[in-house]
C-alpha positions as CSV (number, residue, x, y, z in Angstrom):
1,M,-31.0,18.5,-1.5
2,S,-30.7,17.7,-5.3
3,T,-29.4,14.4,-6.5
4,P,-26.0,14.6,-8.4
5,K,-26.8,14.2,-12.1
6,N,-24.0,11.4,-12.2
7,R,-25.7,9.0,-9.6
8,V,-28.1,6.3,-10.5
9,T,-30.7,7.0,-7.9
10,S,-31.9,3.3,-7.2
11,D,-28.8,3.1,-4.9
12,P,-29.0,5.0,-1.7
13,A,-26.4,7.9,-1.0
14,Y,-23.2,6.9,0.9
15,P,-22.6,10.0,3.1
16,A,-18.9,9.4,3.2
17,A,-18.7,9.6,-0.6
18,R,-20.0,13.3,-0.6
19,T,-17.7,14.2,2.2
20,V,-14.5,12.9,0.7
21,A,-15.1,13.7,-3.0
22,P,-14.0,17.4,-3.0
23,K,-10.8,16.3,-1.2
24,V,-9.9,13.7,-3.6
25,R,-10.7,16.1,-6.5
26,A,-8.4,18.6,-4.9
27,H,-5.6,16.0,-4.5
28,F,-5.8,15.0,-8.3
29,E,-5.6,18.6,-9.3
30,R,-2.4,19.1,-7.3
31,L,-1.0,16.0,-8.9
32,V,-1.6,17.3,-12.4
33,R,-0.4,20.8,-11.6
34,A,2.9,19.3,-10.2
35,A,3.4,16.9,-13.1
36,D,6.6,17.1,-15.2
37,P,5.6,19.3,-18.2
38,T,8.3,17.7,-20.3
39,S,7.0,14.2,-19.9
40,E,5.9,12.5,-22.9
41,A,3.0,10.9,-21.0
42,S,-0.2,12.9,-20.7
43,P,-1.9,12.7,-17.3
44,A,-5.4,11.2,-17.1
45,A,-8.5,13.4,-17.0
46,I,-9.5,14.4,-13.5
47,P,-13.1,13.4,-12.4
48,D,-15.2,16.2,-11.0
49,A,-16.4,15.8,-7.4
50,E,-19.9,14.6,-8.5
51,A,-18.3,11.9,-10.6
52,I,-16.1,10.8,-7.7
53,E,-19.1,10.7,-5.4
54,A,-21.2,8.6,-7.8
55,I,-18.3,6.1,-8.4
56,I,-17.8,5.6,-4.7
57,D,-21.5,5.3,-3.9
58,A,-21.8,2.5,-6.5
59,A,-18.6,0.7,-5.4
60,F,-19.7,0.8,-1.7
61,W,-23.0,-0.6,-2.1
62,A,-21.6,-3.3,-4.5
63,S,-19.0,-4.2,-1.9
64,L,-21.9,-5.1,0.6
65,R,-23.7,-7.4,-1.9
66,R,-23.0,-11.0,-2.9
67,E,-22.9,-12.9,-6.1
68,E,-23.4,-16.5,-5.5
69,G,-21.9,-16.1,-2.0
70,Y,-18.8,-14.4,-3.2
71,V,-17.6,-10.9,-2.1
72,P,-17.2,-8.7,-5.3
73,K,-13.5,-7.6,-5.9
74,I,-13.6,-4.8,-8.5
75,S,-11.4,-1.9,-9.5
76,L,-12.9,1.1,-11.3
77,A,-10.8,3.5,-13.4
78,F,-12.0,6.9,-14.7
79,L,-11.0,7.2,-18.3
80,P,-12.4,6.9,-21.8
81,P,-11.5,3.8,-23.9
82,E,-9.4,5.9,-26.3
83,E,-6.9,6.7,-23.5
84,T,-5.8,3.0,-23.0
85,F,-4.2,0.2,-24.9
86,H,-6.3,-2.8,-26.2
87,P,-9.4,-1.9,-24.3
88,L,-12.3,-4.5,-24.1
89,I,-15.4,-2.6,-25.0
90,F,-18.8,-3.8,-24.2
91,E,-21.4,-3.6,-27.1
92,R,-23.8,-2.2,-24.5
93,S,-22.3,-0.2,-21.6
94,L,-23.5,-0.9,-18.1
95,A,-25.1,1.4,-15.6
96,L,-22.8,2.6,-12.9
97,H,-24.9,0.8,-10.3
98,S,-24.1,-1.7,-7.6
99,S,-26.1,-4.5,-9.2
100,A,-24.4,-4.3,-12.5
101,L,-21.0,-4.1,-10.8
102,V,-21.7,-7.2,-8.8
103,R,-22.7,-9.3,-11.8
104,V,-19.6,-8.5,-13.8
105,A,-17.3,-8.8,-10.7
106,P,-16.2,-12.5,-11.3
107,A,-14.8,-11.5,-14.7
108,V,-12.6,-8.7,-13.5
109,E,-11.4,-9.8,-10.0
110,R,-7.9,-10.7,-11.2
111,P,-5.3,-8.1,-10.2
112,G,-4.5,-5.6,-12.9
113,I,-7.9,-5.5,-14.5
114,H,-10.1,-2.3,-14.3
115,L,-13.6,-1.5,-15.2
116,G,-13.5,1.7,-17.3
117,V,-15.9,4.4,-16.3
118,W,-16.7,7.4,-18.5
119,R,-19.6,9.6,-19.5
120,Q,-21.9,8.6,-22.3
121,D,-24.7,11.2,-23.1
122,G,-24.1,13.0,-19.8
123,E,-24.3,9.8,-17.6
124,L,-21.5,7.8,-16.1
125,R,-21.4,4.4,-17.6
126,V,-19.1,1.3,-17.3
127,W,-17.8,0.9,-21.0
128,G,-15.7,-2.2,-20.6
129,T,-12.3,-3.3,-19.1
130,T,-8.6,-2.3,-19.4
131,R,-5.2,-3.4,-18.1
132,A,-3.4,-0.2,-19.0
133,I,-4.1,3.1,-17.5
134,P,-2.5,6.5,-17.8
135,T,-0.6,8.5,-15.2
136,F,-2.5,9.9,-12.2
137,C,-5.6,7.9,-13.4
138,F,-8.3,7.9,-10.6
139,V,-8.8,4.3,-9.5
140,L,-11.3,3.1,-6.9
141,E,-10.7,-0.4,-5.5
142,V,-13.1,-2.5,-3.4
143,A,-10.8,-4.1,-0.9
144,A,-13.3,-5.9,1.4
145,P,-17.1,-5.3,2.2
146,G,-17.5,-1.6,3.1
147,L,-13.7,-1.0,2.6
148,L,-12.8,1.2,-0.4
149,V,-9.3,2.6,-1.5
150,V,-9.0,5.6,-3.7
151,K,-5.7,5.3,-5.7
152,H,-3.8,6.8,-8.6
153,H,-1.4,5.4,-11.1
154,R,2.1,6.5,-10.8
155,G,3.1,6.0,-14.4
156,E,5.4,3.0,-13.6
157,S,4.7,-0.7,-14.1
158,G,2.4,-1.8,-11.3
159,K,2.8,1.3,-9.2
160,F,-0.2,2.7,-7.4
161,V,-0.3,5.3,-4.6
162,N,-3.1,5.4,-2.1
163,V,-5.1,8.6,-1.8
164,A,-7.7,7.9,0.7
165,V,-9.4,4.9,2.6
166,L,-13.1,4.6,3.3
167,E,-14.5,2.0,5.8
168,G,-17.9,2.5,6.8
169,D,-18.3,6.0,8.1
170,Q,-14.6,6.3,8.7
171,I,-12.6,8.3,6.1
172,K,-8.8,8.4,6.1
173,V,-7.2,10.9,3.6
174,I,-3.4,10.3,3.2
175,D,-1.4,13.3,4.3
176,E,0.9,14.4,1.4
177,Q,3.1,16.3,3.8
178,A,4.0,13.3,5.8
179,S,7.0,12.5,3.6
180,K,8.5,15.8,4.6
181,L,8.9,14.9,8.3
182,P,12.6,15.0,9.2
183,D,12.4,11.5,10.5
184,C,10.4,10.0,7.7
185,P,12.0,6.6,6.8
186,T,12.6,5.8,3.1
187,L,10.0,2.9,3.2
188,L,7.3,5.5,4.3
189,T,8.4,8.0,1.6
190,S,8.1,5.4,-1.0
191,L,4.7,4.2,0.3
192,L,3.5,7.9,0.0
193,G,4.7,7.9,-3.6
194,F,7.7,10.2,-3.4
195,D,10.6,7.9,-3.8
196,R,12.0,5.4,-6.3
197,S,13.8,2.3,-5.0
198,V,17.4,1.7,-5.9
199,A,16.0,-1.7,-7.1
200,G,14.5,-0.3,-10.4
201,D,10.9,0.7,-10.2
202,I,10.0,-1.6,-7.3
203,N,10.8,-0.7,-3.6
204,I,11.6,-4.1,-2.1
205,L,10.7,-3.2,1.4
206,V,7.3,-2.0,0.3
207,Q,6.8,-5.3,-1.5
208,L,7.9,-7.2,1.6
209,A,5.5,-5.1,3.9
210,V,2.6,-5.8,1.5
211,S,3.5,-9.5,1.4
212,M,3.8,-9.8,5.2
213,R,0.5,-8.3,5.6
214,A,-1.1,-10.5,3.2
215,H,-0.3,-13.8,4.8
216,G,-2.4,-12.8,7.7
217,R,-0.4,-14.5,10.4
218,G,1.3,-11.5,11.8
219,G,5.1,-11.2,11.8
220,S,8.2,-9.1,12.4
221,L,11.1,-8.2,9.9
222,L,14.1,-6.5,11.1
223,M,16.4,-4.8,8.7
224,V,20.1,-4.4,10.0
225,P,23.2,-2.9,8.5
226,A,25.2,-5.3,6.5
227,G,28.6,-6.1,8.0
228,P,28.6,-5.3,11.7
229,D,27.1,-7.9,14.0
230,A,26.1,-5.6,16.8
231,W,22.4,-6.7,16.1
232,R,23.3,-10.1,17.6
233,E,23.6,-8.4,21.1
234,S,19.8,-7.9,20.9
235,I,19.0,-11.5,19.9
236,V,18.7,-14.6,22.1
237,Q,21.6,-17.0,21.2
238,P,21.6,-19.5,19.7
239,I,19.1,-18.5,17.0
240,S,16.8,-21.4,16.0
241,Y,16.9,-20.6,12.4
242,A,20.1,-18.8,11.5
243,V,21.2,-19.0,7.9
244,T,24.9,-19.6,7.0
245,P,25.9,-18.3,4.6
246,A,23.5,-15.4,4.3
247,F,20.8,-16.2,1.7
248,G,21.4,-13.9,-1.1
249,E,18.8,-14.4,-3.8
250,L,16.8,-11.3,-3.1
251,A,20.0,-9.3,-2.7
252,E,21.3,-10.4,-6.1
253,L,18.0,-9.7,-7.9
254,A,18.1,-6.1,-6.3
255,R,21.5,-5.5,-7.7
256,R,20.8,-6.6,-11.2
257,T,17.8,-4.7,-12.5
258,P,17.6,-5.1,-16.3
259,P,17.1,-2.0,-18.5
260,H,13.4,-1.2,-19.1
261,H,13.9,-1.4,-22.9
262,D,14.5,-5.1,-22.4
263,H,10.8,-5.9,-21.9
264,M,11.2,-9.7,-21.7
265,G,14.1,-9.6,-19.4
266,H,12.4,-7.0,-17.2
267,R,9.3,-9.2,-16.9
268,L,11.3,-12.4,-16.0
269,W,13.3,-10.2,-13.4
270,H,10.1,-8.9,-12.0
271,D,8.5,-12.4,-11.6
272,A,11.7,-13.8,-10.0
273,L,11.9,-10.7,-7.6
274,T,8.3,-11.2,-6.6
275,D,8.8,-15.0,-5.9
276,A,11.8,-14.1,-3.8
277,V,9.9,-11.4,-1.8
278,H,7.1,-13.9,-1.0
279,A,9.5,-16.5,0.2
280,I,11.2,-14.1,2.6
281,A,8.0,-12.6,3.7
282,G,6.5,-16.1,4.3
283,L,9.3,-16.7,6.8
284,T,7.8,-13.9,9.0
285,A,4.9,-16.2,9.7
286,V,7.2,-18.3,11.9
287,D,7.1,-17.3,15.6
288,G,10.0,-14.8,16.1
289,A,11.6,-12.1,13.9
290,T,13.0,-12.5,10.4
291,I,16.4,-10.6,10.0
292,I,17.7,-9.2,6.8
293,T,20.5,-6.8,6.0
294,N,20.0,-3.4,4.2
295,R,21.3,-5.2,1.1
296,Y,18.4,-7.7,1.4
297,E,20.5,-10.7,2.5
298,L,18.6,-13.1,4.8
299,L,20.4,-13.7,8.1
300,A,17.8,-15.6,10.3
301,F,14.2,-16.2,11.0
302,G,12.3,-17.3,14.1
303,A,14.8,-15.1,16.1
304,K,13.8,-14.0,19.7
305,I,14.5,-10.4,20.5
306,T,16.0,-9.6,23.9
307,R,17.1,-6.3,25.5
308,R,20.6,-5.4,24.9
309,R,22.8,-5.8,28.0
310,G,23.3,-2.4,29.8
311,F,20.6,-0.7,27.8
312,P,17.3,0.6,29.4
313,A,13.9,-1.0,28.7
314,V,11.8,0.9,26.1
315,E,9.3,2.9,27.9
316,Q,7.5,5.0,25.2
317,V,7.3,5.5,21.4
318,A,6.1,8.4,19.4
319,V,3.2,7.3,17.2
320,T,1.9,8.9,13.9
321,E,-0.2,7.8,11.1
322,P,0.3,9.6,7.7
323,I,-3.4,10.8,7.4
324,E,-4.9,14.1,7.4
325,G,-5.9,15.1,11.0
326,G,-3.7,12.4,12.5
327,E,-2.2,13.6,15.7
328,R,1.2,12.5,17.1
329,A,1.0,10.7,20.5
330,V,3.6,9.3,22.9
331,V,2.6,5.8,24.4
332,H,4.0,2.7,25.9
333,P,4.6,0.3,23.0
334,T,2.3,-2.3,24.4
335,R,-0.5,0.2,23.4
336,L,0.3,-0.6,19.7
337,G,-0.1,-4.4,20.2
338,G,1.3,-7.2,22.2
339,T,4.8,-8.8,22.6
340,R,5.7,-8.4,18.9
341,H,5.4,-4.7,19.0
342,L,7.2,-4.3,22.3
343,S,10.0,-6.4,21.1
344,A,10.4,-4.4,17.9
345,A,10.4,-1.2,19.7
346,Q,13.1,-2.5,22.1
347,F,15.2,-3.7,19.3
348,V,15.2,-0.3,17.5
349,Q,16.0,1.5,20.7
350,D,18.9,-0.7,21.2
351,Q,19.9,-0.9,17.5
352,Q,19.3,2.7,16.2
353,D,20.5,2.1,12.7
354,S,17.9,-0.7,12.1
355,V,14.3,-0.6,11.1
356,A,11.6,-3.0,12.2
357,L,8.4,-3.9,10.3
358,V,5.6,-5.5,12.2
359,A,2.5,-6.9,10.9
360,S,-0.5,-7.7,13.0
361,Q,-3.1,-10.5,12.3
362,D,-5.9,-7.9,12.1
363,G,-4.2,-6.1,9.2
364,R,-2.5,-3.3,11.2
365,F,1.0,-2.6,10.1
366,T,3.8,-0.6,11.9
367,I,7.2,0.6,10.9
368,F,9.6,1.3,13.8
369,A,12.5,3.5,13.3
370,W,14.8,5.6,15.6
371,S,14.1,9.4,15.6
372,P,17.3,11.3,16.0
373,C,15.5,14.6,16.2
374,E,13.3,13.5,19.1
375,N,15.7,10.8,20.6
376,I,12.9,8.3,20.7
377,V,11.6,5.2,18.7
378,H,9.0,6.4,16.2
379,A,6.2,4.1,15.3
380,H,4.6,4.9,11.8
381,K,1.2,3.2,11.4
382,V,1.0,2.5,7.7
383,E,-1.9,0.0,7.0
384,T,-3.8,2.7,5.1
385,L,-0.9,2.8,2.6
386,L,-0.8,-1.0,2.1
387,L,-4.3,-1.7,1.1
């Protein structure tokens, strides 16, 4: 078997890279074909399968190495320096090799900094760093040792969409058709990259989900309709940490998105919104559920869920994961986790106009929503979309 011309041969081959590369290439080709031809922004160049394989190879082996005891955190973007703004260009480019990536990792571990990869004299090289990349730019992020995420830039500030997740020999390719399911909740649609939030270019629920997962303690967030108090019938009274009046900072920020041409105003709004999201998500680390309205008003945290009087106990949920080859299953909710998952499923069965977000301490993340088509609680496993 021949060695791809783009690979630096001193790193061994990572078999999953060769398997996933053609699928990733096909995904980016579909993105570019479906792009708006009237858009002023030109989509990024698409790497060929060999380039994708070589980039994944180098990043995988780099993720398993250490530099002075630290795990390297890097992001690689496939583009030439002329396709970005204010590129930082190395006088001598670096080999696309794990040892070179590990050495430079401390300088580029902050979010939003990418190592630029492009061909020089027929060989893939790391030419420097960039903070700005074009629409649909191929990005590979090292999330943890042996854990890689292929992403693309969506053309909006800070917006990335996951394409595939590789962990050891396990490959998960995101199913682009998952958003077309009749019961696909808005949050899942946005995570898959096919929805824009009413709150400008940031879907607040997505940000809450990411922040909930990041604190690592596990937690539950219940979103209920604003106005009606039927949700209280599914919560043990009195609530330990009820909020009166409802805390409305996040709701107010969601309502007053500044225009994009006001760059300074938009940055200040973005920073304030991020702080408010982290504050609400932090409450989910407290034992019990955090409750917000669909207008993002905080009603309570540390709430204990109970079965609604006169309603049956939840016995089964439909489970899906938005990845290629993922099969739907119907299981008892305890198969998904412990008491937190069972309580969330019960709440959604009793309060069918609500949505429950559940983060596990091990990084798993589940969205519970009622399926009117199947008349059952639907559990969407979405941790691959949040990495």
